[in-house]
N, C-alpha and C positions, 0 to 999 in steps of 0.2 A: 413457410414456417408457422406453425399454429401456436397460439398463446396457451400457456398452461392454465388449466381451469382452477379457479379458487372459489370456494363456497362463500356465499354472501348471505349472512343471517338476516340482514335488513330486508333483502328482497323476499326471503322466505316468509318473514313475519308480515310483510306488506301483502303478499299474495294470500296468506292465510286469512288476514282481516278482510280482504276483498271477498273471498269465498264464504267466509263465516257470515259476513253482512248479508249476502244473498240468501243464505240459509235462514238467518233471523228474519229477514223480510218475508220469505215464504211461510215460515212457521207462524209469524205474527199475523199474517193474513188468514191462515188456517184457523188460528185460535180466535181471531176476531169474528169470523163467520160461524164458528162452532156454537151449538146450543150449550146450555149449562151442563155440568157434569152428569147429573142424574138423567136429564133428557137425552143427552148424547149416548149414554149407556143403554137406556131403555129402547131407543129407536135404532141403535147400532150405527150411529153416525160415523161416517168415514169421509176423508178427503184425500185424494191421491193415494188411496189404499191404506192410510194410517188412521187409527182412531184418535180420540181427543187426548187420551193419556200418552200415547206415543208422540203426538205433536207437542204436548207439554214437556215431555222429557227432551225431545229434540231442541226445543226453544231454550230450555234451562241450560242444557249442556253447552250450546253455542253462546249463550249469554255469558256464562262463567269463563269459557275459553276466550271469548272476544275481549273481555275485561283484562284477563291476564296477558294476552298478546298485545293489547293496546298499551299496557305498561311497558312491555318489552320494546314496542315500536317507538314510544316516546324516548326511552333510554337510548336505544340504538341510533336514533335519528336526531338527537338533540342539537347537533351542530349543522345538520343538513336542512332543517326546516327553512331557514332564511335563504339558503342557496337554491332550494327548490322553487321558491317564489320568484327569484331573480331569473332562473334559467328557463322556466316554463316546462311544459310537458314534452317529453321525448317519446318517440315511437316505442310501442311495446315490443320487447324482445323476449322470446320464450327461452328460459334457462332451466337448469335442473332444479333450482329453488321453486320454480312454478310447480313442478311435479310433486315435490315433497309437500308443499302447502296444500295442494289438491288432495294428496293421499291422506294427510292428517284430517282434512275436512271430511273425506269419505269415511274414514275409520270412526270419527266421532259420530257421524250420521248413523252408521251401522250400529255402533254401540248404544246410541239412544233408542233406535227403533227396535233392536233385538234384546235390549235390557242386559247388556254384557256387564259383568261384575264391576269393573271400575266405574262405569257410568251409573250403574245401580247405586253404588256407594255415594256418588255425587248427588243423585236424586234423593236418597235417604237423608243425606246431610242437609240438603236444601229444604227438606220437609215437604217435597212435592209428592 
């Protein structure tokens, strides 16, 4: 007899933050090694196929999204933090929430790289 599946938003938010952190790390490294904007444009600098403006958009979008999801994470897990410390780390189990979090990260990445309208609005709002 199989248990009925129930969606868990805490798991979704946690996976999203994991993937977004990896994206921020990668884009932070790219921006750290990038030359200044004028030089990067002049020499056609690219890293992993993206130019400096694309890396800036990527980094900004994931920064804002991570901040928002971190607030959700704190809210959803406010009672669990102490219990997590007592129980220790359990083995990773792949669940549907993993897929949704990964899909959200991929959509944000594509939106940043290809300058999709919602991401463009965020970049304009951020002044980047």
